[in-house]
Residue, then its C-alpha position, 0 to 999 in steps of 0.5 A: x024720260x030723257x036719255x042719261x049719259x055717263x062718260x069716264x075718261x082716263x089717261x093711260x101711259x100706253x099707245x092708242x093702238x095698244x089701248x084700243x086693241x084691248x077694248x076691241x079684242x073680245x078675247x083680251x077682256x079676260x086678261x085685263x078685266x078682273x072677273x070678266x069673261x068674254x066670248x064672240x058669238x058672231x064675227x063682224x064684217x071685215x074684222x072678227x070684232x068689227x061691225x056686226x060682231x056679237x060678244x057676250x061679256x060678264x060672268x053668270x049671273x051678270x052677263x050681257x050680249x052686245x053688238x058692235x055698231x061702229x069700228x074705226x081702229x085704233x080710234x073708236x068703236x061703238x056697241x049696243x046692248x042686246x040682252x042681259x042688263x036692266x038698261x033700256x036702249x043702252x049704247x056706248x062709244x069707246x074712243x082713244x086719243x093720242x096725248x103726250x106720253x100715252x092715250x086718253x081713253x073715253x068710255x061713254x055709255x047712255x040709256x033711257x031710264x024707265x023712272x027716276x030711281x033707275x036713272x040715278x041707280x043705273x048711272x051710279x052703277x054704270x059710272x063704277x063699271x066703266x071707271x073700273x074698266x078704264x082703270x083695269x086697262x091702265x093697270x094692265x098696259x102701263x103697270x098703273x097701280x091706280x093710286x094716282x087716279x087720273x080718271x075724270x068721271x062726268x055724268x050728263x043728261x042729254x036729249 
């Protein structure tokens, strides 16, 4: 089956450095992601949250373990799922671009569905989760109430 990719983009009225730091800093997730806890299981190379870092994100019974695979502050980071979610071969990239009066946060996650039902259901759940993360970051750094939702949700099938 082909790889399924979900991409969510959101304008955030904050600097790219500020936005990137929230995503990259494992210890910051509990401050902006409602109901999410995070902890670092292993430090990365050259930076505690850099390449090779392993983080546990979530709250029982829904927790995942992820490993950072690319780290380029304040522009992007990538990670892969090690355990915890029913997604086969899940990988994601988070990038932050400077734009007028803030940043454009792009969070793209992809996985290989095991069947057609999982493809649709998992893509819907992933879109909601990534969109929620982007909105939570916007609310945290820019006092965005989410009423004027400027996010762009895009669902594509690749490979």
